[in-house]
N, C-alpha and C positions, 0 to 999 in steps of 0.2 A: 505494500499501499506505499503510494506518496504522501509524502507527509506537506498539506497545506500550512504556510506562516502565512498568520494576517498583522498588519500594524492596525491600528484604529480599534477603539474601544466601543461595544456595540450599546445603545441608548434606547430607551423606550421615546415612544410617541412624543411625549410631553418635554423630550429633551433632556431628562435626566437620565445618568446611568443606571442601568439594569444591574440590579444586585442579583450576576450569575451566580449561583453557588448557593443559596442561602442552607437548602433543602440537605446539605453536607452534614450542617449543623449536628451537636451532640445530641441536642432533644429530641429530632428526628429517628437520629441511631437507636435511643431507646425507643421510642413509638413503631419504631419498624418490627422488633422482637416482641414486646410490650401487649403487640396487636394481634401475633401471631399465635402467641404462645398458645391462647384457648383453641384457636382454630382445628379443626380438622383438614390439616393443609393436604393438597395431592401430593404425590411422593414423587422423588426429582427424575425420575423412569418409570413410568406404566409397566413396565414387566423386568425383573429383576436382569441384570445384563453380565455380575461376576465382574465386572471392570472398576478397577478401581486407578485413577490416573491422580495424583494428588498435582495441584496447579493448575489444573483444568476448569477453564469457566463453566460450569455446568449448570448455572437458572440465572434468571434475570427477575427484579421484583419491582414492580412499579409502587412508591409511594405519592397516594394523591388523597388530596381532601374531596374529590370530584370523580368518582367512580364512573358515574355516567357519561359524561364527559370526554373522559378519557378512553371509555369504549367507543362511543359514536368514532371521536378522530382515528382511532387507531385502527378498529374496527374499519373503515372506508379506504383509510389509507393504505393497507397492506392486505386487507382481508380477512381479516386475523375475527375468528368466533369465540364464544366466552361462556365459561361456564359457573354458574355461582354454587357456590363450599360455602354454604354459611357466608360470613361476612368476608370471604376470601374469593376472589374471581380469578378464575385461571385463564388463560390465554393460551387457546391454539392455532394452531399453523398447518392450514391443510389434513386437520383431526389429528393431529401431534401435539400434546403439552410443550410450551417453549416456556412458557414464562407465568406471574401473577401478579396481581393487582392488590395493594394492602391498602383499606381506607385509613386515612391520616384526618380524624373530624376535631383534632383539635388547632390545626391548621398551624403546626409546627415550623412549618417550612417558611412562614413569610409571605413575601410576593411572588416566589419561587412556589408554587402550589403542586410542583410534580419534580418527580426524581424515580431514576433509575438507578438500583443499587447491585452490584454482582454479586454471586456466590463462587468462591473457590473452593475444588475439592480438597481436602486435607482427611489425611490416614486417622493422625490422634489431634482432635481438637484440644482432650484435657493437655497433653504433653506440651503443646504447642500455644496454651495460653502465658504459661512462664515466660518462653521462648520472647516472643511477641513485646512484651515489657521490657527483656534484657537490650533489643536489638534498637530498642528508641521507640514501640509503637505504643498503643493504649487499648486495652483491652473496655470494652464499651457494657458487656454483657453476654454472660456465659462464663462458662459452660452449661448448657444444657439441651435438653431434649424437645423434639418438636414432632409430636403424633404423625406417623407415616413418612416423615420426611431424615430424619435423622438427626445426628447432635451437630449443635451449633456453637458458631463463638463468632461475636459481632466483633470487630477493633477498627482501630483508625491508623492508620501507616504514619510513621516519622511526621510526616507533611498534612495531615489530616483528611486524606482520603478516607472512606468510608469502605466498607467491604465484611462481608460476612461469609465466614469459613464454618465448611460442613464436611461430615462423615455422612454422607446419603446411605441411607438403609437399604435402600433400592440396587444400590452401583450406580455409576457414574455413567454418563450417555457415550453410546461408542462410539467414536472419531468418523465422521463422514461428511463428504460434500455438503454444505448448507444448503439447501432446498431455496428457492427464490419465498421471502419474508420471513424467513430466516436469521439467524444471529451469523453473521460472516466472522466479526470481528471485535476484540475490546481495547481500548487505549485507555491507558491513566496519564492524565493532564495533570503536568507539577511543577511546583517552581523551585524541584531540585533535583534535575537529573539523575545527578550521581549519587546523592543519598537514598532515592530511591528502587534504584537497581541493586544496591547493598542490602537495601530492605527485604525484599523480593526474594533476590536470590537467597539470601538466608532463612528468609520464611517457608520458600517452595520448594529448596533445592533445586531451583532453576540453573538451567547455564542464561547465560545473557550474550546477546551479540549486535555492536552496533553496524546498523546497515547501510548508513550514508558518511562511512569516515572521511570520506574525499569530497563530499559536495561543499559549497560554501552555502550551507543553511543550517538552520536548528538541527542536533540532534535528534536519530530517532532510534530507539536501543529495543529488541525483541526477547522476550523470555523464550525460553526451547525447555520440553522436558523431553528425553529420548531423540531428541532432533526432530522434534517438531514444534511449531510453533504455537504459543499461549495466547500472548497478548504483547503488545505492544506499548511504549513508556516516550512520551517526549512532554516539551513544554509547553503550560498551558498558553494559548494563542492570542489571549488578551488579560490584559492590565487591571491586575485586581481581584481576576477568576482565582479562586480557592481549589487544590487541587483532586482532582474527581475521576472518577471513571467514565467512560465514555462509551456507551454499547456501538455498534457496527452493524445494521441490516442488508442484507443484502437484496438486491432489485434488478431487473431488467432495465429500465430507463428512466436511472437517475433525475434527469430533467422533468419528466411526466411527475415524476414522484414530487420532487418540488413541487412544483406548478400545483399539484391538487392537494399538498399542506397549506400553501396559504391562500387557498380557496377555501380549506377547511377552518381556517383561524387559526394556522401556525405560522409560524416567525421563519423565514430564511436568513439562517445565520451567515452560512457560508455557500455559495452558486456553483452549480458544475463546469458555469463558463471559469471560474477562476482561472488565471493561468496556470497553476502549479494541479490544479484540479485534473485537467487530460478528461475532462468531461462525465469523468467516471463519481465522483463525490460531492454529495453537499451535504451539510448541518443544518438539521433544524432542532425551531425549539416548539413543544407544544403549544395549543393555547393556556396550559397551565405552567409553564415554564419549564417543561420538561427537555433535556438536552438528548437527540440522537443523530447518526450522521447512517445515510443511507450512500451503497459503493454497489458497483457493478461489477462483475468478477465472471471470470470463467476459469474451470480447475486446469485448463492447460498454460493459465499464465504463472503460475506458478510451479518449482521443483519441487518432488516430493519431501524434502523438509520444511516446505511454507506450506506445505497444505493446512488450514484452517476453518 
């Protein structure tokens, strides 16, 4: 994936700076698992896989104070369908569960009322809890158990980016080429690349590789397990944006999806016709403030090591 680097800061229509990333504040992290714990959550995989790959991104949850608006936006944009499981909403792409929606009724996200949270596979969340603190991170909640889903730990990395570590009760999803409408990639946008790379290497036993060491642009690193690309790390592209994870959805036509997002009330932050995008990538903010990237991608574009 080519990295898009922009100068300039996103603003609201009234001219004030948009407070990107308020959804990553600690109160929201507490709400995430506080809301999830009493629920009967769907398992990470519908059927046991027997596959375990620590460091793999295995799930995404959207935390929002307006579930119905989120369903309308993402459903129309990507063709996703939804199943209600009590207060938890399961997201399906072509009939396959890929994510969930967690209601935040207390409005802890502030102006940003929607936020995607990634979940990484972890072999032993109890053992890693102490490690997180030793390498500069912070444990926010857990270790604990979520019925049907597995054992979890909510943490933030040394730069403040939140994430969930999970030992899935049914195993991790089997690696495969992502379908249209599925998760293609995940990027950590951070204020200190070197510190972030060091933390995640220690946390997930990743190998890290800089993929553009000779280019005159911002650094881009890839985290790998067993020679398989798992996630990217780069600098936050906007002044004042806190460190956070941003997921990427595979689409057939980024320009068409971007146009549709705007019609549905979203905001286009980076357009596919940006010079560094090559027509394949855009960054969209949903109507409630959640950030997601969309990208076109073909399996033959990457080597075996780069399948994701």
